[in-house]
N, C-alpha and C positions, 0 to 999 in steps of 0.2 A: 504494500500500500504506500510505500515510500514515494513512488513515481507520481501518485495523485496528490500528494501533499503540496499545497500552494507555495510553501517556502522553497521547495526544490524546483518548481516550474515557474520561473519568472520570465515574463515576456521580453524578448530581445536579447537574451543571454544564452550562450551555448554552455553545454556541459564543460567542465574543466578539461577533460581529456579530448574533447572534440575541437577546441579552438586551434591548437597547433597542428592537428592532423589535416585540417582543410587547407591551411597555407602550405604545408609540406607537400600535399598532393598537387596543389596548383604549381608549385615550384618544380616538382618532378615532371609534371606534364609539360610545362614551359620548356624545360631542358630537353625533353624528348622531341618536342616540335622543332626547336632550334637545331638540334643534332640532325634531324631528318632534312631540314632545309639546307644546312651546310653540306650534307652528304649528297643532296640533289644537285647543288651547284658545282661540286667538284667531281661528279661522276665520270665525266669524259676523261680528264687527265688520269684519274685513278684506274679506270678500265683500260685506257691505252697503255699505261705503265704495266699493268698485269699482262696484257696481251703481248707486249714487246718482250717481256721477260720469258715467255714461253716459246719464242721463235728460236728455232735451231737452224743454223746456217752451216750446211755440210759443203765441203769443197766439191766442185763439179769438174770432172775430167772431160767427159764426152757424153752427149745425150743424143737421142734419136730425134727429139722435137722439143720445142720451147712452147709452153702454153702459159698465157697470162690470164689468170682467173680473177673474177670479182670486179667490183666497182673500184675505181681508182680515186685518189684524192686530187686536190687542185694541182699539185706538183707532178703528178703522174709518175710516182715512184716505181710502181710495178712495171709499167710499160717501159720506162727508162732502163730498169734493170734487165728486162727481157731483151731490149735492143742492144744493151752493152754486152750481154752474153752472146748474142748473135754476131756482133762485130768481132768478138774475140774468137769466133770459130768453134764455139762449144757445141753447136748444133747446126745442121744444114738448113 
């Protein structure tokens, strides 16, 4: 019956254990939102770094053909590398 006692239920006041919990939850939620926003903004450099770290470049002696796959960037890195290998005589 303690919860129905008027001296424990004052209007406009929170329970002593609730007051810090609400602000702590809001701060944690704000930190999560900021972290997700920063992660969204830096996604391209992070993913590009991860992809470039997985590239394995084996020396090429001789090949039957050269194939350039995929969409190229503004500087045409893949097409330029394919042309360079062709000029070096790595493939007919």
